[in-house]
LOLODREN-963489 format. One record per residue (C-alpha): residue in three letters; x, y, z. Coordinates in Angstrom, 1 decimal. Layout:
N
ALA | X | Y | Z
...
! end
This chain:
470
MET | 7.1 | -0.1 | -27.3
GLN | 9.7 | -1.2 | -24.9
ARG | 8.3 | -4.2 | -22.9
ARG | 8.6 | -3.9 | -19.2
SER | 7.2 | -6.4 | -16.8
PHE | 4.4 | -5.2 | -14.5
LEU | 5.3 | -7.8 | -11.9
ALA | 7.7 | -7.4 | -9.1
ALA | 11.0 | -8.9 | -10.3
ALA | 11.1 | -11.6 | -7.6
PRO | 10.0 | -12.3 | -4.1
LEU | 11.7 | -10.1 | -1.6
ILE | 14.8 | -11.5 | 0.0
ALA | 14.5 | -12.0 | 3.7
ARG | 17.0 | -10.3 | 5.9
ARG | 18.4 | -12.1 | 9.0
LEU | 15.9 | -11.9 | 11.8
GLY | 18.4 | -12.8 | 14.6
ALA | 18.8 | -9.2 | 15.6
GLN | 16.8 | -7.8 | 18.5
SER | 13.1 | -7.4 | 17.6
ARG | 13.2 | -3.8 | 18.5
SER | 15.5 | -3.2 | 15.6
ARG | 12.7 | -4.1 | 13.2
PRO | 10.3 | -1.2 | 12.6
ASN | 6.8 | -1.2 | 13.8
VAL | 4.1 | -0.6 | 11.3
LEU | 1.1 | 1.7 | 11.5
PHE | -1.2 | 1.4 | 8.5
ILE | -4.0 | 3.9 | 8.3
THR | -6.9 | 3.8 | 5.8
ALA | -9.7 | 6.3 | 5.3
ASP | -12.9 | 4.9 | 3.9
ASP | -13.9 | 6.6 | 0.5
LEU | -11.2 | 9.3 | 0.7
GLY | -10.1 | 10.8 | -2.6
LEU | -7.7 | 13.7 | -3.1
GLN | -9.7 | 16.1 | -1.0
MET | -6.8 | 17.1 | 1.1
SER | -5.0 | 20.4 | 1.1
SER | -1.6 | 18.7 | 0.5
TYR | -3.2 | 17.4 | -2.7
GLY | -4.4 | 20.8 | -3.8
GLU | -7.8 | 21.0 | -2.1
THR | -8.6 | 24.6 | -1.2
LEU | -12.1 | 24.4 | 0.2
ILE | -10.9 | 22.9 | 3.5
GLN | -7.6 | 22.6 | 5.4
THR | -6.3 | 19.2 | 6.6
PRO | -3.4 | 20.2 | 8.8
HIS | -2.8 | 16.9 | 10.5
MET | -2.8 | 14.8 | 7.4
ASP | -0.6 | 17.5 | 5.7
ARG | 1.8 | 17.3 | 8.6
LEU | 2.1 | 13.5 | 8.1
ALA | 2.6 | 14.1 | 4.4
GLY | 5.3 | 16.7 | 5.1
SER | 7.2 | 14.3 | 7.4
GLY | 7.7 | 11.7 | 4.7
VAL | 6.9 | 11.1 | 1.0
ARG | 3.6 | 12.1 | -0.7
PHE | 3.0 | 10.2 | -3.8
ARG | 1.3 | 12.4 | -6.3
THR | -0.3 | 9.6 | -8.4
ALA | -1.5 | 6.5 | -6.6
TYR | -4.2 | 4.0 | -7.5
VAL | -6.2 | 1.5 | -5.6
VAL | -6.7 | -1.9 | -7.3
GLN | -10.5 | -1.5 | -7.5
ALA | -12.7 | 1.3 | -6.4
SER | -14.9 | -0.9 | -4.2
CYS | -14.3 | -1.6 | -0.5
SER | -13.6 | -5.3 | -0.2
PRO | -11.7 | -5.7 | -3.5
SER | -9.6 | -2.6 | -2.7
ARG | -8.6 | -3.9 | 0.7
SER | -7.8 | -7.3 | -0.7
GLY | -5.1 | -5.8 | -2.9
MET | -3.6 | -4.1 | 0.1
PHE | -3.5 | -7.3 | 2.2
THR | -2.2 | -9.6 | -0.5
GLY | -0.1 | -7.4 | -2.9
LEU | -2.3 | -8.9 | -5.7
TYR | -5.0 | -7.5 | -7.9
PRO | -8.5 | -8.8 | -7.2
HIS | -8.6 | -10.7 | -10.5
SER | -5.9 | -12.9 | -9.0
ASN | -6.8 | -13.0 | -5.3
GLY | -10.5 | -13.8 | -5.7
GLN | -12.1 | -10.9 | -3.8
TYR | -14.0 | -9.7 | -6.9
GLY | -16.8 | -8.0 | -5.0
LEU | -18.0 | -7.1 | -1.5
VAL | -17.8 | -9.6 | 1.3
ASN | -21.6 | -9.8 | 1.5
THR | -21.7 | -11.0 | -2.1
GLY | -20.0 | -14.2 | -1.1
HIS | -16.7 | -13.6 | -2.7
LYS | -13.5 | -14.2 | -0.8
LEU | -9.8 | -14.7 | -1.1
HIS | -8.6 | -17.9 | -2.8
GLN | -7.7 | -20.5 | -0.2
HIS | -4.0 | -20.5 | -1.0
LEU | -3.8 | -16.9 | 0.1
TYR | -5.3 | -17.4 | 3.6
LYS | -1.8 | -17.4 | 5.1
ALA | -0.3 | -15.0 | 2.7
THR | -1.8 | -11.7 | 4.0
ILE | 0.1 | -9.0 | 5.8
PRO | -1.0 | -9.9 | 9.4
SER | -0.3 | -13.6 | 8.7
VAL | 3.2 | -13.0 | 7.4
LEU | 4.1 | -10.6 | 10.1
LYS | 2.5 | -12.7 | 12.9
ARG | 4.8 | -15.6 | 11.8
ALA | 7.7 | -13.2 | 11.9
GLY | 7.1 | -12.3 | 15.6
TYR | 4.9 | -9.1 | 15.2
ARG | 2.0 | -8.3 | 17.5
THR | -0.9 | -7.6 | 15.3
GLY | -4.0 | -5.4 | 15.8
ILE | -6.9 | -3.9 | 13.8
ILE | -9.3 | -1.1 | 14.6
GLY | -12.3 | -0.6 | 12.3
LYS | -13.4 | -2.5 | 9.3
LEU | -11.5 | -5.5 | 7.8
HIS | -14.1 | -6.4 | 5.1
VAL | -12.0 | -9.1 | 3.3
ALA | -13.2 | -12.7 | 3.6
PRO | -12.7 | -15.0 | 5.3
GLU | -12.2 | -12.7 | 8.2
ASP | -11.4 | -15.4 | 10.6
THR | -8.2 | -16.3 | 8.6
PHE | -6.6 | -13.0 | 9.6
PRO | -4.6 | -13.6 | 12.8
PHE | -5.0 | -10.3 | 14.7
ASP | -4.0 | -10.5 | 18.3
VAL | -6.3 | -7.5 | 19.1
ARG | -9.4 | -7.1 | 17.0
ALA | -11.8 | -4.1 | 17.3
THR | -13.8 | -4.4 | 14.1
ASN | -17.5 | -4.6 | 14.8
SER | -17.2 | -3.0 | 18.2
ALA | -15.5 | 0.2 | 17.0
ASN | -17.4 | 3.3 | 15.7
THR | -14.4 | 4.9 | 14.0
ARG | -16.3 | 8.1 | 13.3
LYS | -15.7 | 8.7 | 17.0
VAL | -12.2 | 9.6 | 16.4
ARG | -11.3 | 10.3 | 20.0
ASP | -12.3 | 6.7 | 20.8
VAL | -10.1 | 5.4 | 17.9
ALA | -7.0 | 7.2 | 19.4
ALA | -7.9 | 5.8 | 22.8
ARG | -8.1 | 2.2 | 21.5
ALA | -4.8 | 2.6 | 19.7
ALA | -3.2 | 3.9 | 22.9
GLU | -4.6 | 0.8 | 24.7
PHE | -3.1 | -1.5 | 22.0
TRP | 0.3 | 0.2 | 22.3
LYS | 0.3 | 0.0 | 26.1
GLY | -0.4 | -3.7 | 26.0
GLY | 2.6 | -4.5 | 23.9
GLY | 6.0 | -5.8 | 25.0
ALA | 9.3 | -5.9 | 23.2
ASP | 7.9 | -7.4 | 20.0
PRO | 7.3 | -5.0 | 17.1
PHE | 3.7 | -4.3 | 16.2
PHE | 1.5 | -4.1 | 13.1
LEU | -1.6 | -1.9 | 13.8
MET | -4.1 | -1.2 | 11.1
VAL | -6.5 | 1.7 | 11.8
ASN | -9.5 | 2.0 | 9.5
TYR | -11.5 | 5.2 | 9.8
SER | -15.2 | 5.2 | 8.6
ASP | -15.0 | 8.8 | 7.5
PRO | -15.7 | 10.0 | 4.9
HIS | -17.9 | 7.0 | 3.9
ALA | -21.6 | 7.7 | 3.6
PHE | -23.7 | 6.6 | 6.6
ARG | -27.1 | 4.9 | 7.1
ASP | -28.9 | 4.8 | 10.4
SER | -29.5 | 1.0 | 10.0
PRO | -28.6 | -1.7 | 7.4
THR | -32.2 | -1.5 | 6.1
ALA | -32.4 | 2.3 | 5.9
SER | -32.7 | 3.7 | 2.4
GLU | -31.2 | 7.1 | 3.1
TRP | -27.4 | 7.6 | 3.0
TYR | -25.9 | 10.8 | 4.3
PHE | -22.7 | 12.3 | 5.8
PRO | -23.0 | 13.3 | 9.4
PRO | -21.9 | 16.9 | 9.6
GLN | -20.7 | 16.4 | 13.2
VAL | -20.0 | 13.5 | 15.4
ASP | -19.1 | 14.1 | 19.0
GLY | -18.8 | 17.8 | 18.2
LEU | -16.3 | 17.2 | 15.4
PRO | -15.5 | 19.0 | 13.2
ALA | -15.8 | 22.0 | 15.5
SER | -16.6 | 24.3 | 12.6
PRO | -18.5 | 22.5 | 9.8
ILE | -18.5 | 24.1 | 6.4
LYS | -21.8 | 25.2 | 4.8
PRO | -23.3 | 24.0 | 1.5
GLY | -22.6 | 26.1 | -1.5
PRO | -21.5 | 26.1 | -5.1
LYS | -17.8 | 25.8 | -4.1
THR | -18.5 | 22.4 | -2.4
LEU | -19.4 | 20.7 | -5.7
PHE | -17.1 | 18.2 | -7.3
PRO | -15.4 | 19.2 | -10.7
PHE | -15.7 | 15.5 | -11.9
GLN | -19.5 | 15.9 | -11.6
GLN | -20.5 | 19.5 | -12.0
ILE | -24.0 | 18.8 | -10.9
ASP | -25.5 | 21.8 | -9.0
THR | -28.6 | 21.1 | -7.0
GLU | -29.4 | 22.0 | -3.4
GLY | -29.3 | 18.3 | -2.4
GLN | -25.8 | 17.8 | -4.0
ARG | -24.5 | 20.9 | -2.3
VAL | -25.5 | 19.4 | 1.1
ARG | -24.0 | 16.0 | 0.4
THR | -20.7 | 17.4 | -0.9
ALA | -20.4 | 19.9 | 2.0
ASN | -20.9 | 17.2 | 4.6
TYR | -18.5 | 14.9 | 2.8
TYR | -15.9 | 17.6 | 3.3
ASN | -17.0 | 17.9 | 7.0
ALA | -16.4 | 14.1 | 7.3
ILE | -12.8 | 14.7 | 6.0
LYS | -12.3 | 17.5 | 8.5
ARG | -13.3 | 15.1 | 11.3
LEU | -11.0 | 12.4 | 9.9
ASP | -8.2 | 15.0 | 9.9
ASP | -8.8 | 15.7 | 13.6
GLY | -8.7 | 11.9 | 14.2
VAL | -5.4 | 11.4 | 12.4
GLY | -3.9 | 14.2 | 14.6
MET | -5.1 | 12.5 | 17.7
LEU | -3.8 | 9.1 | 16.6
MET | -0.3 | 10.4 | 15.7
ALA | -0.2 | 12.3 | 19.1
GLU | -0.8 | 8.9 | 20.8
LEU | 1.9 | 7.3 | 18.8
ASP | 4.3 | 10.0 | 19.8
LYS | 3.5 | 9.4 | 23.4
THR | 4.7 | 5.8 | 23.1
GLY | 8.2 | 6.9 | 22.2
LYS | 8.1 | 4.5 | 19.3
ALA | 7.3 | 6.9 | 16.5
ASP | 11.0 | 7.1 | 15.4
ASN | 10.9 | 3.3 | 14.7
THR | 7.4 | 3.1 | 13.1
LEU | 6.7 | 2.9 | 9.4
VAL | 3.5 | 4.9 | 8.8
ILE | 1.4 | 4.4 | 5.6
PHE | -1.7 | 6.4 | 5.1
ILE | -4.1 | 5.9 | 2.2
GLY | -7.8 | 6.3 | 1.1
ASP | -9.4 | 2.9 | 0.2
HIS | -10.8 | 4.5 | -3.0
GLY | -12.4 | 7.7 | -4.2
PRO | -15.6 | 9.5 | -3.1
PRO | -18.9 | 7.7 | -3.0
PHE | -20.4 | 9.8 | -5.8
ALA | -21.3 | 8.9 | -9.4
ARG | -18.2 | 8.9 | -11.6
GLY | -16.1 | 8.2 | -8.5
LYS | -16.4 | 5.1 | -6.4
THR | -17.2 | 1.8 | -8.3
THR | -15.7 | 3.3 | -11.6
CYS | -12.3 | 3.2 | -13.3
TYR | -12.3 | 7.0 | -13.6
GLU | -9.5 | 8.9 | -11.8
SER | -12.0 | 10.1 | -9.2
GLY | -12.6 | 6.4 | -8.2
LEU | -9.1 | 4.9 | -8.5
ARG | -6.9 | 7.7 | -7.4
ILE | -6.2 | 8.2 | -3.7
PRO | -3.8 | 10.0 | -1.3
PHE | -0.8 | 7.8 | -0.5
LEU | 1.7 | 8.9 | 2.2
VAL | 4.7 | 7.0 | 3.6
ARG | 6.9 | 8.0 | 6.5
TRP | 9.6 | 5.4 | 7.0
PRO | 12.1 | 6.6 | 9.7
GLY | 15.7 | 6.0 | 8.8
VAL | 14.7 | 5.5 | 5.1
SER | 12.4 | 8.1 | 3.8
LYS | 13.3 | 11.6 | 2.8
THR | 10.7 | 14.3 | 2.8
GLY | 9.2 | 15.3 | -0.5
VAL | 6.8 | 14.6 | -3.3
SER | 7.2 | 11.7 | -5.7
ASP | 6.0 | 11.6 | -9.2
ALA | 6.4 | 7.8 | -9.3
MET | 3.1 | 6.1 | -10.0
VAL | 2.3 | 3.7 | -7.2
SER | -0.5 | 1.3 | -6.3
THR | -1.9 | -0.2 | -3.2
VAL | -0.5 | -3.6 | -4.4
ASP | 2.8 | -2.0 | -3.3
ILE | 1.8 | -1.8 | 0.3
ALA | 2.4 | -5.5 | 1.2
PRO | 5.9 | -5.7 | -0.4
THR | 6.9 | -2.4 | 1.2
ILE | 5.9 | -3.7 | 4.6
TYR | 7.7 | -7.0 | 4.1
ASP | 10.8 | -5.2 | 3.0
ALA | 10.7 | -3.0 | 6.1
ALA | 10.2 | -6.0 | 8.4
GLY | 12.9 | -8.0 | 6.7
VAL | 10.7 | -10.9 | 5.8
ALA | 10.2 | -12.7 | 2.5
ALA | 7.1 | -12.2 | 0.4
PRO | 5.0 | -15.4 | 0.6
LEU | 4.7 | -15.6 | -3.2
GLU | 5.3 | -13.6 | -6.3
LEU | 3.4 | -10.3 | -5.9
HIS | 2.0 | -7.8 | -8.4
GLY | 3.4 | -4.9 | -6.3
ARG | 6.9 | -3.9 | -5.5
SER | 8.6 | -2.3 | -2.5
LEU | 8.6 | 1.5 | -2.5
ARG | 11.9 | 1.7 | -0.7
PRO | 13.7 | 3.3 | -3.7
GLN | 11.0 | 6.0 | -4.0
VAL | 10.8 | 6.8 | -0.3
ARG | 14.6 | 6.9 | -0.1
ASN | 14.7 | 9.2 | -3.1
PRO | 11.4 | 10.9 | -4.0
GLY | 12.9 | 11.7 | -7.4
ALA | 13.4 | 8.0 | -8.3
ARG | 11.5 | 6.7 | -11.2
GLY | 8.8 | 4.0 | -11.0
ARG | 6.4 | 2.4 | -13.3
ARG | 5.7 | 3.5 | -16.8
TYR | 2.1 | 2.3 | -16.5
LEU | -0.4 | 2.1 | -13.7
ALA | -3.4 | -0.2 | -13.8
GLY | -6.7 | -0.7 | -12.1
GLU | -9.8 | -2.7 | -12.6
PHE | -13.4 | -3.3 | -11.6
HIS | -15.7 | -6.4 | -11.4
MET | -18.7 | -5.7 | -9.2
HIS | -19.6 | -3.9 | -6.0
GLY | -22.8 | -5.6 | -4.7
SER | -24.2 | -8.7 | -6.3
ARG | -25.5 | -6.8 | -9.3
PRO | -24.6 | -5.6 | -11.8
VAL | -21.5 | -7.4 | -12.9
TYR | -19.6 | -4.9 | -15.1
PRO | -15.9 | -5.8 | -15.5
ARG | -13.5 | -3.1 | -16.6
ARG | -9.8 | -2.8 | -17.0
ALA | -7.9 | 0.5 | -17.0
ILE | -4.3 | 1.7 | -17.5
ARG | -2.6 | 5.1 | -17.5
ASP | 0.8 | 6.6 | -18.1
ASP | 1.9 | 10.0 | -17.2
ARG | -0.6 | 11.6 | -19.6
TYR | -3.1 | 9.2 | -21.1
LYS | -5.7 | 6.9 | -19.7
LEU | -7.4 | 3.9 | -21.4
ILE | -10.5 | 2.1 | -20.0
HIS | -11.7 | -1.2 | -21.5
ASN | -15.3 | -1.9 | -20.7
LEU | -15.5 | -5.7 | -21.2
LEU | -19.3 | -6.0 | -21.4
ALA | -20.0 | -2.8 | -23.4
GLY | -23.1 | -3.3 | -25.5
LYS | -24.1 | -6.3 | -23.5
ALA | -24.7 | -4.8 | -20.0
LYS | -24.6 | -1.5 | -18.2
PRO | -23.0 | -0.4 | -15.0
SER | -24.8 | 0.9 | -12.0
THR | -25.5 | 4.7 | -12.1
GLY | -25.9 | 5.2 | -8.4
ILE | -23.7 | 4.7 | -5.3
ASP | -24.4 | 5.2 | -1.6
GLY | -27.4 | 7.4 | -2.2
ASP | -25.9 | 9.8 | -4.8
HIS | -28.5 | 11.1 | -7.3
ALA | -26.1 | 12.9 | -9.6
TYR | -27.0 | 10.8 | -12.6
GLU | -30.7 | 11.4 | -12.2
TRP | -30.1 | 15.1 | -11.8
SER | -27.9 | 15.1 | -14.9
ARG | -31.1 | 14.3 | -16.9
ALA | -32.5 | 17.7 | -16.2
ALA | -33.1 | 20.0 | -19.2
ALA | -30.4 | 22.4 | -17.8
TYR | -27.8 | 19.9 | -18.9
ASP | -29.1 | 19.3 | -22.4
GLY | -26.3 | 19.5 | -25.0
THR | -23.6 | 20.1 | -22.3
PRO | -20.3 | 18.3 | -21.6
VAL | -21.8 | 17.3 | -18.3
ARG | -24.7 | 15.4 | -20.0
ARG | -22.2 | 13.8 | -22.4
ALA | -20.0 | 12.7 | -19.6
PHE | -22.9 | 11.1 | -17.6
ASP | -24.2 | 9.5 | -20.8
THR | -20.8 | 7.8 | -21.2
PHE | -20.8 | 6.9 | -17.5
ALA | -24.2 | 5.2 | -17.8
ASP | -23.7 | 3.3 | -21.1
PRO | -19.9 | 3.2 | -21.9
PRO | -18.4 | 2.2 | -25.2
GLU | -15.9 | -0.6 | -25.3
PHE | -13.0 | 1.8 | -25.0
GLU | -12.6 | 5.2 | -23.4
LEU | -9.4 | 7.2 | -23.9
TYR | -8.6 | 10.4 | -22.0
ASP | -5.8 | 13.0 | -22.1
LEU | -5.3 | 13.5 | -18.4
ARG | -3.2 | 16.6 | -18.9
ASP | -5.9 | 18.5 | -20.9
ASP | -8.9 | 16.7 | -19.5
PRO | -8.2 | 15.6 | -15.9
ILE | -11.9 | 15.0 | -15.1
GLU | -12.3 | 12.7 | -18.1
PHE | -15.2 | 14.4 | -19.9
ASN | -13.9 | 14.0 | -23.5
ASN | -13.5 | 10.5 | -24.8
LEU | -10.9 | 10.4 | -27.5
ALA | -11.1 | 6.7 | -28.4
GLY | -11.4 | 6.1 | -32.1
LYS | -10.1 | 9.6 | -33.0
ARG | -7.7 | 9.3 | -35.9
GLU | -5.3 | 11.9 | -34.6
ILE | -4.6 | 9.9 | -31.5
ALA | -4.7 | 6.4 | -33.0
GLY | -1.0 | 5.8 | -32.2
VAL | -1.5 | 6.5 | -28.5
GLU | -4.6 | 4.4 | -28.4
LYS | -2.8 | 1.4 | -29.9
ARG | 0.1 | 1.8 | -27.5
MET | -2.2 | 1.9 | -24.5
LYS | -4.2 | -1.1 | -25.7
THR | -0.9 | -3.0 | -26.0
ALA | 0.2 | -2.0 | -22.5
LEU | -3.2 | -3.0 | -21.0
HIS | -3.1 | -6.4 | -22.7
GLN | 0.5 | -7.0 | -21.6
TRP | -0.5 | -6.2 | -18.0
ARG | -3.5 | -8.6 | -18.2
VAL | -1.4 | -11.4 | -19.6
GLU | 1.4 | -11.0 | -17.1
THR | -1.0 | -10.9 | -14.1
LYS | -3.0 | -13.9 | -15.5
ASP | -6.3 | -12.0 | -15.7
PRO | -9.0 | -14.7 | -15.8
CYS | -11.3 | -12.3 | -17.7
LEU | -9.2 | -12.8 | -20.8
ASP | -11.4 | -15.8 | -21.1
PRO | -14.9 | -14.5 | -21.9
GLY | -16.3 | -17.7 | -20.4
PHE | -15.0 | -16.7 | -17.0
ILE | -17.1 | -13.5 | -16.7
PRO | -20.4 | -15.3 | -16.0
ARG | -18.8 | -17.0 | -13.0
LEU | -18.4 | -13.6 | -11.4
THR | -22.1 | -13.7 | -10.5
ALA | -21.5 | -16.7 | -8.2
PRO | -19.5 | -16.7 | -4.9
ALA | -15.9 | -17.4 | -5.5
GLY | -14.7 | -20.9 | -4.4
! end
């Protein structure tokens, strides 16, 4: 196998910043909480997402994009730092006590851009610790209900009106389509079918609302999946309102817009796993003056967000990053990228700790479950009962039961042919006829772990994941 470094070749070279600040692009970075590929521009047919599709059509849509970890805080840590969680320290949620390593406190996007003269703002969740190390000039985190998408657009407009000649960095984080609880102590999670009258026409539960990566058909699951789609419809309305407000500022033609989901849907075999339905997200980039319009087959990661923004702003990366600027791919959507794309998992809440590593190429996917046979992952996420329902007699002897059995008690290695089995139901690890592929993928995964200095290469490190990072 030809060896190719997974790391960015070198820190970005800073351009001269003596030019007028207005020559540097503004940055609008939009995240949608728990949004997978359920957008019509990514092939979804059950609903239409015209506003997000319009954004996709005005720049580059990356067909295959990963988050670093399918869990909120670790995922966002990769965006802010350009490093995988195993290197930045945010192994689990903020409320578990984990946080960025101290040497990274001044190496996040808002810190770097603030020093470069950008006005910084955030609307919605930050969810990476320590939150007080992020130097936002305007911070609407705990005060903003970002399911009220009209309010989000109004807050963004207020931020833009308050700016002067300096360029801006604004991060907008929508709560939709994350599941919702009426209070932090409530046990029931659900997806509000409407908030402030949006979406105007909610879809109804039915067999077509069910997810292919689960194939669990119960009345309860039909309701949950239908309302997840309704949350996406509301999100789409919000993105349309937000972009309309940006257009009103007259600054849209000098604003880099990046739109992503922070990981896949909050359903079993999605969020908190290393399956495609957990790691894979929509990833849209509109970079005026640089980006062409089109679809890129280059495999990209959210660790690429920070170096892309630094490149656009003309500032040097604060340290060697795991990601790389996407300028070549947005300038030419046909440009090649990585040969391999990696993701990982450690923990979501405080328990269970179940570290995994995953890597894929343009066809095959390998997952390494580091504690296979010694521990088991969680089988539930945000109130989803799919695993429990998969125990029903109706699924005896079916591929659905087999897939959920693997999900609940995985072997050390899982290997999938994503071309023939995109929902990852048929584990090929250990099959003689594919042994060459398995060996190649294991070698690539090990190379990535070594180059990125994965601390879990030392088995003695894994028990330390149960304690807050220091």
